[in-house]
N, C-alpha and C positions, 0 to 999 in steps of 0.2 A: 536885197529885199524878191529881188527875181527867184533867189532859191525856193524863198519860203513862198512865196506864191506857187510857181509847181507843186510842193507839198501839198497844199492847203489844194490845188485839181487834186492830185492822185489822191488824197483821201474820198476829197466828195466823189470822186469815182466808186470808190471803191465801198463808198457808203450809201449808194445807187446800186450796185451791183448787190449788195448784203438785201435791201429791201426788194428788189426785183426778185430774189430768190426766197423770202420770205413769200410774197407776194404767190410766187408757181405755188408753194407749200402750200399755203394758205386756201387758194380755189383748189388744187388738189381736194384737199382734207375736207372742204364743202362740199365738193363733189361723193366724193365718197360718203358722205355722213348725210347728204340728202336725195341720195339717186334717183334723180329727176322730179322732186315732189317740189312743188313751189313749196317755201317758206317766208318767215319775215323775220329780220336782225333779233330779234326778241327773242321768239321763238328758237332760233338756235345758238344765242348766244345761254338761254340754259340750258340746253341739250347738252355743252359742252361738258358739263360735270358725268355724263353719264357714255362719252366720246373720246378717252384721251386723247387721240390724234389731232381731232379737230381741236381740243384743249392747247397741245403742244404750240400746233400750229397759229393760233390763238395768241397764244404767250409770244412766239419769238415775233411774233408781224406786231408785236405792240398793244395788243387790245384790249384794251379794257371795261368795254362796256357794249352794250346794244347800238346802240347810239355812233361810235365809232364803229361798229359793225357796217352800219348798215351805211355810211361813206363809203367805205374802203371795197363793198358789194358792186357799188360805183363803179368806183375808181379799178375792178376787176373785169370791169366789161358783165359783168351779169347782166340778168334778161329781170327791165322792174317790166312784172307781169298786173301791175293791182296794187291796191291802198284797199287797210283793213285799220282795226282797232288799234295793231301796234305800229301801223307805218305801212311802210310799203314793203310790199309782196315779192319776194327774186325766184327766178330763175337759173340753177347751174346748169346750163348743157351740154357743157361738157369739160372735164379735167386742162383740156390743154391751154397754155400759156397765151393763146393768139391773138384775146379781149384785150390784153393788160393796156390801160391809159397810162399814160404818165402824168 
């Protein structure tokens, strides 16, 4: 049983690393796509259709809805600058991943 527990721990660490890498790529894609402009998750999710890098980053992060994107924006440490009819308005100040939250 000890060997199995060790394998599970190793797989969990590997998976966590994959999630961190997907989050870094997503943050970079958001920064490149928004160029310092504020956005709602709904607006950005719609914009993915015109931005292949963003679309790929969303797919890699397994984000399939604006709601999921909004929750990920919070986890990525993006700045919540307000709200409108589409929900929270976010700002990605930097593509750096120094604000990633567990």
